[in-house]
N, CA and C of each residue as an Amber inpcrd file, in Angstrom:
protein
   510
   0.5600000  -1.3630000   0.0870000   0.2050000   0.1280000  -0.3240000
   0.6180000   1.1800000  -0.1390000   0.3170000   2.0140000  -1.0510000
   1.2750000   3.4060000  -0.8150000   0.6660000   4.7400000   0.5320000
   1.6470000   5.1610000   1.1500000   1.1820000   6.3980000   2.2920000
   0.7840000   7.7710000   1.3750000  -0.2180000   8.1180000   2.2550000
  -0.2110000   9.6490000   1.6410000  -0.3650000  10.5590000   3.1240000
   0.2720000  11.3260000   2.8910000   0.4390000  12.2360000   4.2230000
   0.5290000  13.8180000   3.7710000  -0.0960000  14.4720000   4.0490000
  -0.5590000  15.8980000   3.9900000  -0.4580000  17.0100000   4.9940000
   0.7290000  17.9490000   4.7560000   0.5730000  18.5040000   6.1060000
   0.3280000  19.8680000   5.6260000   0.3070000  21.1290000   6.7590000
   1.1550000  22.6100000   6.4720000   2.4330000  22.3990000   6.9890000
   3.3660000  23.3650000   6.0560000   5.2360000  23.7120000   6.3580000
   5.1030000  23.4800000   7.6260000   4.5550000  24.0660000   8.8630000
   4.8210000  24.4910000  10.3240000   4.9050000  22.5710000  11.0660000
   4.0070000  21.9390000  10.3990000   3.1300000  20.8760000  11.0200000
   2.4110000  21.1280000  11.7030000   1.7160000  22.3780000  11.8370000
   0.7230000  22.4770000  13.1650000  -0.9910000  22.3490000  12.1210000
  -0.7450000  21.1990000  11.2410000  -1.9670000  21.0920000  10.5640000
  -1.8830000  19.6320000   9.5810000  -2.8580000  19.0070000   9.4200000
  -2.7580000  17.5640000   8.6530000  -3.5870000  17.4520000   7.9130000
  -3.7630000  17.3900000   6.7680000  -4.7710000  17.0660000   6.1800000
  -5.3650000  15.6830000   5.9460000  -4.3910000  15.1000000   5.3910000
  -4.7750000  13.6050000   4.9540000  -3.4160000  12.9880000   5.8350000
  -3.8730000  11.4120000   6.1850000  -3.0690000  10.5630000   6.2890000
  -3.9250000   9.3540000   6.3390000  -2.6190000   8.4000000   5.4190000
  -3.3230000   7.2740000   5.3570000  -2.3320000   6.2770000   4.1140000
  -2.9260000   5.3010000   4.6640000  -2.4130000   4.0230000   3.0100000
  -3.3640000   3.8480000   2.2750000  -3.2440000   3.4550000   1.0660000
  -4.6270000   3.4320000   0.0250000  -4.3340000   2.2800000  -1.0600000
  -5.2780000   1.4150000  -0.8780000  -5.3290000   0.6570000  -1.8870000
  -6.5710000   0.9470000  -2.9020000  -7.2960000  -0.3540000  -2.9150000
  -8.5830000   0.4270000  -4.2220000  -9.9250000   0.6010000  -3.7890000
  -9.9450000   0.3040000  -2.3440000 -11.2300000   0.0070000  -1.8470000
 -10.6810000   0.7970000  -0.1110000 -10.1260000   1.5820000   0.0390000
  -9.9930000   2.1620000   0.9660000 -11.4870000   3.0800000   2.2790000
 -11.5240000   2.4650000   3.0270000 -12.4130000   3.1380000   4.6430000
 -11.8260000   4.2960000   4.3940000 -12.7870000   5.6210000   4.5520000
 -12.3970000   6.9300000   4.9010000 -12.9850000   7.4200000   6.4110000
 -12.1630000   7.7160000   6.8360000 -12.4400000   8.1350000   8.4140000
 -12.6890000   9.5000000   8.1930000 -13.6370000  10.2040000   9.3180000
 -13.4210000  11.2870000   9.2920000 -13.9330000  11.8200000  10.7500000
 -12.9260000  12.1420000  11.1930000 -12.5640000  12.5050000  12.6790000
 -12.8070000  14.1540000  12.8830000 -12.4860000  14.3400000  14.0460000
 -12.6280000  16.1020000  14.6520000 -11.3800000  16.7330000  14.1870000
 -10.1640000  16.1810000  14.6270000  -9.0770000  17.0520000  14.3980000
  -7.9950000  16.4470000  14.4260000  -6.9140000  16.0610000  14.1110000
  -5.9420000  15.4620000  14.0260000  -4.5900000  15.5630000  15.0610000
  -4.1630000  14.6430000  15.6160000  -3.5080000  14.4490000  16.8950000
  -1.8220000  14.8550000  16.3530000  -1.2300000  14.0840000  16.8600000
   0.3100000  13.8210000  16.2300000   0.7290000  13.3120000  15.2140000
   0.2360000  11.9530000  15.1960000   0.2470000  10.6080000  14.9270000
   1.0760000  10.9700000  12.6280000   2.0350000  10.3550000  12.5780000
   2.6730000  10.4180000  11.4060000   2.6710000   9.1080000  10.5760000
   3.1220000   8.8410000   9.5030000   3.2900000   7.4730000   8.8510000
   4.4540000   6.6630000   9.8520000   5.1730000   7.8880000  10.4820000
   6.9000000   6.8870000  11.0420000   6.0800000   6.6340000  12.7010000
   4.5780000   7.2590000  12.9000000   4.5190000   7.6870000  14.5170000
   2.9800000   7.2950000  14.4940000   2.0990000   6.0280000  14.5580000
   0.7570000   6.2130000  14.3610000   0.7830000   5.9930000  15.6620000
  -0.8920000   7.0200000  16.1800000  -1.6420000   6.4520000  17.7180000
  -2.3980000   5.6100000  17.6700000  -3.4360000   5.8160000  18.6330000
  -3.6820000   4.3980000  18.9430000  -5.1930000   4.9840000  17.7830000
  -5.5040000   6.0910000  17.8110000  -6.6570000   6.3480000  17.2170000
  -6.3880000   5.8190000  15.4940000  -5.4160000   6.2470000  15.0110000
  -4.8920000   5.4020000  13.5020000  -4.7810000   3.7030000  14.1500000
  -4.3210000   3.4910000  14.7070000  -4.6150000   2.1700000  14.9170000
  -5.4340000   1.3370000  14.9920000  -6.4510000   2.1860000  15.5670000
  -8.0460000   1.7480000  15.3980000  -8.5720000   1.6980000  14.1880000
  -8.4070000   2.4810000  13.3760000  -8.4380000   2.6670000  12.0060000
  -7.8690000   1.8290000  11.4010000  -7.0180000   1.4290000  11.3720000
  -6.3370000   0.3170000  10.4640000  -7.1470000  -0.9700000  11.0360000
  -7.1960000  -1.1820000  11.8380000  -7.5350000  -2.8000000  12.5860000
  -8.8810000  -2.6110000  12.3220000  -9.9280000  -1.4960000  12.5250000
 -11.3750000  -1.6010000  11.9830000 -11.5390000  -1.5800000  10.3640000
 -10.9100000  -1.2470000   9.2130000 -10.1460000  -1.2530000   7.9780000
 -10.2990000  -2.5750000   7.6140000  -9.0470000  -3.2930000   8.2830000
  -8.8090000  -4.7390000   7.7480000 -10.1320000  -5.4400000   8.1510000
 -10.5780000  -5.5130000   9.1390000 -11.5120000  -6.2570000   9.8430000
 -12.8440000  -6.2310000   8.7700000 -13.0700000  -5.0070000   7.9120000
 -14.4040000  -5.1890000   7.3440000 -13.7140000  -4.8970000   5.7690000
 -12.5740000  -5.7490000   5.5220000 -12.5570000  -5.7700000   4.2940000
 -12.0010000  -4.9340000   3.3750000 -11.5640000  -3.9720000   4.1490000
 -11.1890000  -2.1370000   3.4660000  -9.6550000  -2.7880000   2.7810000
  -9.0980000  -2.5130000   1.7840000  -7.6350000  -2.4190000   0.9650000
  -7.0540000  -1.5290000   1.6490000  -7.3780000  -0.5670000   2.2520000
  -6.5040000   1.0200000   2.8420000  -7.2060000   1.7910000   3.8850000
  -6.8130000   2.6480000   4.3890000  -7.9500000   3.7130000   4.8070000
  -6.8600000   5.0770000   4.7280000  -8.1910000   6.0000000   4.8950000
  -7.7490000   7.4800000   4.7540000  -8.6700000   8.0830000   5.8700000
  -7.5150000   8.8010000   7.1380000  -7.7870000   9.8850000   7.7940000
  -8.0240000  11.1850000   7.4850000  -9.3380000  11.3770000   7.4590000
  -9.3070000  13.1880000   7.2480000 -10.2680000  13.4000000   8.5380000
 -10.1110000  15.1280000   8.7480000 -10.6880000  15.5460000   9.5430000
 -11.4290000  16.5730000   9.3520000 -12.6600000  16.7930000   9.9860000
 -13.6320000  18.1430000  10.0610000 -12.6080000  19.4680000  10.1130000
 -11.3960000  19.4410000  11.1260000 -10.5800000  20.5140000  11.8080000
  -9.2380000  20.0300000  11.3190000  -8.4940000  20.9110000  10.4930000
  -7.3100000  20.1490000  10.1320000  -5.9950000  20.5290000  11.3390000
  -6.0670000  21.6440000  12.3920000  -5.4380000  21.9080000  13.3330000
  -4.7520000  20.5710000  14.5270000  -3.3880000  20.2450000  13.8530000
  -2.7630000  19.5040000  15.4530000  -2.9160000  19.9840000  16.6140000
  -4.0350000  18.9270000  17.4590000  -4.0060000  19.0120000  18.5750000
  -4.0860000  17.8500000  19.3800000  -3.4920000  17.2440000  20.4690000
  -3.5400000  16.0170000  21.0800000  -4.8620000  16.3600000  22.0580000
  -5.2970000  17.3120000  22.3620000  -6.2200000  18.1600000  23.6300000
  -7.0440000  19.0200000  22.4520000  -8.7280000  18.1480000  22.1640000
  -9.1900000  19.0470000  21.5230000  -9.7330000  20.5070000  22.3660000
  -9.7830000  20.6940000  23.7830000  -9.8070000  21.8310000  23.8590000
  -8.8970000  23.0490000  23.9120000  -7.5400000  22.5950000  23.1420000
  -6.9750000  23.6260000  22.5690000  -6.9950000  23.9030000  21.5990000
  -7.7690000  23.7160000  20.5410000  -8.0930000  23.9830000  18.9430000
  -8.2960000  25.4670000  19.1260000  -7.9500000  26.1150000  18.3900000
  -8.4010000  27.5280000  17.7950000  -9.6570000  27.6940000  18.3330000
  -9.8130000  28.9700000  18.7940000 -11.2250000  29.6390000  19.4380000
 -11.8440000  30.0700000  18.4120000 -11.5110000  30.6720000  17.7390000
 -12.2550000  30.6930000  15.8390000 -11.6910000  30.3120000  15.1480000
 -12.8060000  29.7970000  13.7780000 -12.1520000  29.0340000  12.6370000
 -10.9300000  29.9940000  12.1830000 -10.1900000  29.5040000  11.6480000
  -8.9470000  29.7630000  10.7470000  -9.4860000  29.4360000   9.1670000
  -9.9520000  30.4220000   8.3920000 -10.4910000  30.0090000   7.6700000
  -9.5420000  29.7670000   6.2800000  -8.6110000  30.0900000   6.3300000
  -7.6170000  30.0290000   5.4910000  -7.3680000  28.1160000   5.6490000
  -6.7360000  27.7460000   7.1920000  -6.8360000  26.1760000   7.4660000
  -8.2060000  25.4670000   6.8800000  -9.1980000  26.0380000   6.8610000
  -9.9560000  25.4480000   6.4730000 -10.6010000  25.4840000   5.1600000
 -10.4020000  26.3090000   4.3800000 -10.2650000  26.1830000   2.8690000
  -9.2400000  25.0120000   2.4950000  -7.9060000  25.0540000   2.7230000
  -7.4300000  24.0930000   2.4500000  -7.4320000  22.6330000   2.9250000
  -8.5190000  22.6670000   4.1250000  -8.6870000  20.9880000   4.0080000
  -9.8620000  20.6540000   3.2470000 -10.6760000  21.5830000   2.9790000
 -11.5110000  21.6900000   2.0250000 -11.3590000  21.1540000   0.3580000
  -9.9650000  21.5870000   0.2120000  -9.1740000  21.6960000  -1.3860000
  -8.7190000  20.1140000  -0.8360000  -8.2190000  19.6310000   0.2820000
  -7.6060000  18.3230000  -0.1240000  -8.4730000  17.1550000   0.2460000
  -9.7320000  17.4980000   0.7030000 -10.6960000  16.4620000   0.7680000
 -11.3540000  16.2030000  -0.4880000 -11.9730000  17.5460000  -1.0470000
 -12.4240000  17.1810000  -2.5010000 -11.1920000  16.7250000  -3.3530000
  -9.7620000  16.6950000  -3.2770000  -9.0400000  15.6650000  -4.1050000
  -8.8230000  14.4120000  -3.8020000  -9.1270000  13.8220000  -2.4150000
  -9.2230000  12.5310000  -1.6850000 -10.8170000  11.8330000  -2.8670000
 -11.5830000  12.8570000  -2.4600000 -13.1260000  11.9720000  -3.2770000
 -12.6790000  12.1340000  -4.7820000 -12.1210000  12.7710000  -5.3330000
 -11.9130000  12.6000000  -6.9670000 -11.4890000  11.5480000  -7.0130000
 -10.4110000  10.9640000  -6.1350000  -9.2620000  10.0440000  -6.5740000
 -10.3100000   8.8470000  -5.9800000 -10.5970000   9.0930000  -4.6130000
 -10.8040000   7.3690000  -3.8840000 -12.1110000   7.7440000  -3.5020000
 -13.3490000   6.6920000  -4.1060000 -14.7330000   7.0610000  -3.3300000
 -14.9280000   6.0840000  -2.4750000 -14.2970000   5.7170000  -1.5080000
 -14.3540000   4.7460000  -0.6050000 -15.7780000   5.1000000   0.4860000
 -15.9540000   4.3130000   1.3970000 -17.5650000   4.3720000   2.6250000
 -16.4630000   5.4390000   3.5460000 -17.3150000   6.2980000   3.7180000
 -17.2710000   7.4030000   4.6160000 -17.7130000   6.9730000   5.9790000
 -16.5860000   6.8860000   6.9290000 -16.6050000   6.3470000   8.3110000
 -16.7340000   7.6880000   9.3340000 -18.0490000   7.7710000   9.9200000
 -18.5370000   9.0070000  10.5110000 -17.5330000   9.0090000  11.7930000
 -16.7670000   9.7610000  12.5620000 -16.0940000   9.2160000  13.9710000
 -15.5150000  10.1180000  14.4570000 -16.1750000  11.2120000  14.6710000
 -15.9050000  12.2950000  15.5040000 -16.5330000  12.6290000  16.7010000
 -17.7110000  11.7800000  17.3740000 -18.0560000  11.9030000  18.5280000
 -18.5250000  13.1620000  18.8690000 -18.4170000  13.2630000  20.5880000
 -18.7990000  14.4220000  21.2350000 -18.1990000  15.7880000  20.6580000
 -16.7220000  15.3150000  20.5430000 -15.9580000  16.5870000  20.2200000
 -16.2470000  17.6850000  19.3220000 -17.2930000  17.2730000  18.5550000
 -17.8530000  17.9760000  17.6960000 -18.2290000  19.2270000  18.1870000
 -18.9570000  19.5810000  19.7620000 -19.1020000  20.1730000  20.6320000
 -18.2370000  21.0710000  20.8120000 -16.7240000  20.8210000  20.9640000
 -16.1360000  21.7780000  21.6170000 -15.6460000  23.1320000  20.8440000
 -16.1180000  23.3190000  19.7010000 -15.9000000  24.5290000  19.3690000
 -17.1940000  24.7280000  18.2560000 -17.8750000  26.0650000  18.4110000
 -19.1500000  25.9710000  17.5700000 -18.8170000  25.9880000  16.1450000
 -17.9500000  26.2770000  15.6320000 -17.4680000  26.4290000  14.4830000
 -17.2390000  25.0800000  13.5320000 -17.0570000  23.7360000  14.0490000
 -16.9610000  22.8290000  13.8940000 -17.9250000  21.8320000  12.8940000
 -18.9050000  22.3490000  13.3120000 -20.2970000  21.8460000  12.8800000
 -20.6910000  22.5040000  11.1240000 -20.2770000  23.7310000  11.3490000
 -20.5430000  24.4430000   9.8390000 -19.3200000  23.5520000   9.1370000
 -18.0440000  23.5380000  10.1260000 -16.9250000  22.9310000   8.6720000
 -17.4770000  21.6770000   8.3570000 -17.8300000  20.4610000   9.0800000
 -18.6690000  19.4840000   8.6200000 -19.3360000  19.6800000   7.4070000
 -20.6300000  20.4460000   7.8210000 -21.4930000  21.0880000   6.3530000
 -20.5480000  20.9350000   5.5600000 -19.5920000  22.0520000   5.2330000
 -18.6540000  22.2340000   4.3540000 -18.5220000  20.5930000   3.4290000
 -17.7950000  20.1320000   4.5190000 -17.1520000  18.6170000   4.1670000
 -18.4030000  17.6930000   3.4120000 -19.5180000  17.4130000   4.0730000
 -20.5410000  17.0990000   3.4350000 -21.1120000  17.6330000   2.0620000
 -21.0750000  18.6290000   1.8860000 -21.5050000  19.4590000   0.5280000
 -20.4940000  18.8250000  -0.2800000 -19.3270000  18.9100000  -0.1050000
 -17.7590000  17.8400000  -0.7080000 -18.2580000  16.7860000  -1.5820000
 -18.5060000  15.8310000  -0.2530000 -18.6920000  14.4060000  -0.1900000
 -20.0680000  14.0620000  -1.1570000 -20.9580000  14.6890000  -0.7410000
 -22.1100000  14.6370000  -0.9640000 -22.3810000  14.2950000  -2.7330000
 -21.4310000  15.0180000  -3.3170000 -21.4130000  14.8810000  -4.8430000
 -20.8820000  13.5130000  -5.2260000 -20.5130000  12.7670000  -4.0520000
 -19.5960000  11.4920000  -4.6790000 -20.8490000  10.1890000  -4.4310000
 -22.0200000  10.4890000  -3.9000000 -22.6270000   9.5290000  -3.6150000
 -21.9110000   8.0730000  -3.2770000 -21.4010000   9.0000000  -1.5900000
 -20.9480000   7.7610000  -0.6030000 -21.7680000   6.8490000   0.0840000
 -21.1640000   6.3780000   0.7770000 -22.2830000   5.2510000   1.5630000
 -21.6460000   5.4890000   2.6120000 -22.0900000   6.1830000   3.9560000
 -21.9360000   7.0240000   5.3530000 -22.1810000   6.0330000   6.2240000
 -21.3060000   5.4000000   7.2040000 -20.8450000   4.3930000   8.1600000
 -20.6450000   4.7670000   9.5760000 -21.2310000   4.5400000  10.6690000
 -20.3380000   5.2010000  12.2210000 -20.5500000   3.2780000  12.5370000
 -19.3990000   3.4010000  13.8690000 -19.6710000   2.1730000  14.4950000
 -20.6550000   2.4200000  15.4270000 -21.3060000   1.1940000  15.6790000
 -22.1470000   0.4670000  16.7250000 -23.2280000   2.1920000  16.8940000
 -23.6000000   2.3300000  18.1860000 -24.3010000   2.9260000  18.8120000
 -24.0510000   4.3770000  18.6810000 -25.0200000   5.1200000  18.1550000
 -24.5500000   6.9650000  18.1680000 -24.2870000   7.5960000  19.6500000
 -23.6850000   8.5560000  20.3980000 -23.6080000   9.0180000  21.2440000
 -25.0730000   9.3100000  21.6720000 -25.5280000   9.5800000  23.3960000
 -26.5980000  10.2320000  23.7200000 -27.0890000  11.4620000  22.8050000
 -26.4590000  12.3960000  22.6060000 -25.9910000  13.4110000  21.6540000
 -26.3310000  13.0660000  20.8340000 -26.2340000  11.6630000  19.7520000
 -26.9340000  11.5420000  18.6350000 -25.3740000  11.5400000  17.4990000
 -24.4060000  11.8580000  18.2460000 -23.2430000  12.5520000  17.7910000
 -22.4020000  10.5500000  17.2660000 -21.9270000  10.2180000  15.8800000
 -21.1860000   8.8890000  15.5750000 -19.6500000   9.1460000  16.4780000
 -19.7050000   7.9970000  17.2900000 -18.7080000   7.5170000  18.0140000
 -17.3170000   7.6010000  17.2110000 -16.1770000   8.1370000  18.0980000
 -14.9390000   8.1170000  17.9590000 -14.2740000   7.0260000  17.9520000
 -13.6610000   6.3710000  17.0310000 -12.8350000   4.6450000  17.3720000
 -12.3090000   4.5470000  18.5730000 -11.5240000   5.6580000  19.3770000
 -11.3410000   5.0680000  20.6470000 -12.2350000   4.5660000  21.6500000
 -13.5710000   5.2350000  21.3870000 -14.4380000   5.0460000  22.2590000
 -15.7270000   3.5220000  21.9340000 -14.8900000   3.1470000  21.2410000
 -15.6770000   2.1320000  20.7200000 -14.8500000   0.5300000  20.8620000
 -15.7790000  -0.7060000  21.0590000 -15.2830000  -1.9250000  21.3530000
 -14.4950000  -2.4230000  19.8550000 -13.5490000  -2.9010000  20.0510000
 -12.9610000  -3.9430000  19.0400000 -13.9810000  -4.2600000  17.9720000
 -15.2970000  -5.1220000  18.8930000 -16.0920000  -6.4720000  18.2450000
 -17.3810000  -5.5030000  17.6520000 -17.4620000  -3.8920000  17.8460000
 -19.0190000  -3.3570000  17.1150000 -18.3910000  -3.2810000  15.7600000
 -19.7290000  -3.4920000  15.5180000 -19.8280000  -3.3660000  14.0580000
 -20.4630000  -1.7970000  13.1030000 -20.0150000  -1.9300000  11.8360000
 -20.4940000  -0.4440000  11.2430000 -21.8720000  -0.7490000  11.0270000
 -22.4310000   0.5610000  10.9120000 -24.0190000   0.3320000  10.6410000
 -23.8000000   1.7370000   9.2910000 -25.2780000   1.5670000   8.7340000
 -25.5310000   3.0830000   8.1730000 -25.7530000   4.1280000   9.1020000
 -25.4670000   5.1840000   8.5220000 -25.3860000   6.2200000   9.2270000
 -26.4350000   7.5900000   8.3240000 -27.5140000   7.7640000   8.8870000
 -27.9170000   8.8230000   7.7620000 -27.8880000  10.0150000   7.9310000
 -26.8390000  10.9210000   7.0030000 -25.6820000  12.0070000   7.3570000
 -26.7260000  13.1660000   7.2410000 -27.8150000  12.6970000   6.0650000
 -28.2030000  14.2200000   5.9080000 -29.5020000  14.3510000   7.1670000
 -29.9190000  13.4540000   7.6530000 -31.0340000  13.4370000   8.8170000
 -29.9030000  14.5860000   9.7050000 -28.7050000  13.7760000  10.2280000
 -27.7440000  14.5000000  11.1990000 -27.4710000  15.7580000  10.7490000
 -27.2040000  16.1990000   9.2380000 -26.7330000  17.4280000   9.2120000
 -28.0170000  18.2710000   9.4330000 -29.2370000  17.7970000   9.0330000
 -30.6040000  18.6680000   9.2070000 -30.8760000  19.3720000  10.5550000
 -30.3410000  18.4190000  11.6430000 -30.3890000  18.4430000  13.2610000
 -29.1030000  19.6580000  14.0860000 -28.2720000  19.6840000  12.9290000
 -26.6640000  20.6980000  13.5300000 -27.7500000  21.9310000  13.5350000
């Protein structure tokens, strides 16, 4: 498999991390932590394991907001518009090249900043053009958000996710 890794010059933002095959699982989290191809973290290892378990031959990690932070409480208080637009460009590039299933995996963290829901809506508007299947792990949270990979047991199955209904409620 081929590694893909896109970040900004300062390495303060990561747009894409993955290993691609012909049928990758495309996972969308809230924000990236410090994972790189040489130094994977727990979340990325969980994404890899779930992709293999479900017969995907690759995986791609994207995020609602590309700012790197191990703690989402330290995300920008207001949206950096340039960072967001760059993220959208990379997401569009991925969708043009790989039209895999979309794993919604942002959890309750989407509530950490008010701009994250608008960022997700912008991402949805891009991905929606490609007629992809949207999925999530197990049950949604009590607030209706799709669970983060680290908050799910390894034996949980993917389920269809009604992204349009979810977006309407944002």
